[in-house]
C-alpha angles and dihedrals in degrees: 000000000000090000091050090051090052100045100029096225135100114276120198131193128222096274093050090050091052090049091050090053090047090052091053093052101041109117111159126064090249093049092050091047092050092049093048091050092051092047094049093045089052093044096048091062092049106044111142140162123266117213125321096316090069100036124162126260112307137187141193116016092350088064093057094259094310090130133229112340095019115147122249121217093259094059092051093047093049093048090050092049092048091051093050092047091050090053092048091049089054091052093048093049090051090053092049091051089055090050089048091057091053091050091046090056091053091046091049090053090053091048092050090059090036093234105181115234133209121198120202108213132173149118117309115281093015091128103262096144091047090053092050090051091048093049099043106021093234123140103243114166112269122192135163090233142103116271095358087154118060102149122068107243116201122192132177124234136161138238121237090262091053102260116144122231135163131240120204125198109208138196113277119256126227137194115280093005107202114250092235090059092050089052095046094048097041090121089069091044091050089059087053093049093049096050125114092212133023118211102201106202120200129188102238090193093059115109089236111030091159089057089054091053092051093047094051093046090049090057091047090050090051088061091064089087092059115090094223091052101048093112098047093104088062094057114107112245126209111198111214128185112207133193095040088153088071098056133070126250094255093056091044092051090051092052092047091051094049094043106033095165095051127103120236118209146155115218089194097057099023094237112156095003094114091054090050092050090051092052092047091052091048091050096049115103112261128216111264108184118089119218129186108189145143110231118201116242088242088069099059087139089070092052088051092052090049089054091050101040107024143052112251118211099172133010123178131167112224140168095274097040143286115333108213132183109186146142112246141170113266096254095051091040091058091048092049093048091051089057099034096051097222 
């Protein structure tokens, strides 16, 4: 505030700058709502007067003869603004809760079929959207800019043996992420917490890639206090260094030596992506329950789900129906047995 008084222009801090960038990149209704909620929560705690027209509380003659304790115009204006902001925050939180219920329904459907999920996490501008495009062939927005992705984008893809799984592109993390931003964007973080595998993407060309790793893991640890994220520490993590086409051989050799279990890729050239896909597929949870059933031809939908979500060992078409021997997740196995009669 003192600096604003001296130079006569608006001065913003680091959090306000991040929020301004978020506001420029918000596209979906949920993203815009999340940004507005974070902005208003941040603003409400920092309301202040500007110049003489919004002066602080005054008394005596300064209060126009109202006497000791009378309110100046600035006090009334700030209280009014704070009350309006509080009402708007309540409205925005109610909207986000409604959106949460819709997302929970979608997530419950995926869990019913036990569709494995992979979340791509990482520092902002590490190349997460580019990796999602490379892995699935979808056209997610890609920009060489901070916080280009604000909305969690989930796409389906399949393993080489035909099993379906989902990939989610998440909002980029940053060092010392403000608490209000974590709260506003918890929908993205919920997708991270509910994943079966985390692909932790790091910008290998950054001057401090290790600092990026620490920052992202700090944010993930901060989610431990949230009920929906209590199991996040149990999720397998695949560390991936991206943009290796932008670094020299000496730097690359140093990263390989310090992180021997990591994958090294370039989403621009495609180098190392096949090896990453192979590791992701090996890390995904596999169906464990064996079923040996004959499914009537009228239930072709079940056979289709077995193809998508299970591992088939034998499949033979007979007079009574389709004879299937497969490994399935418990929920789908029980449903198949109820129809197959074995």
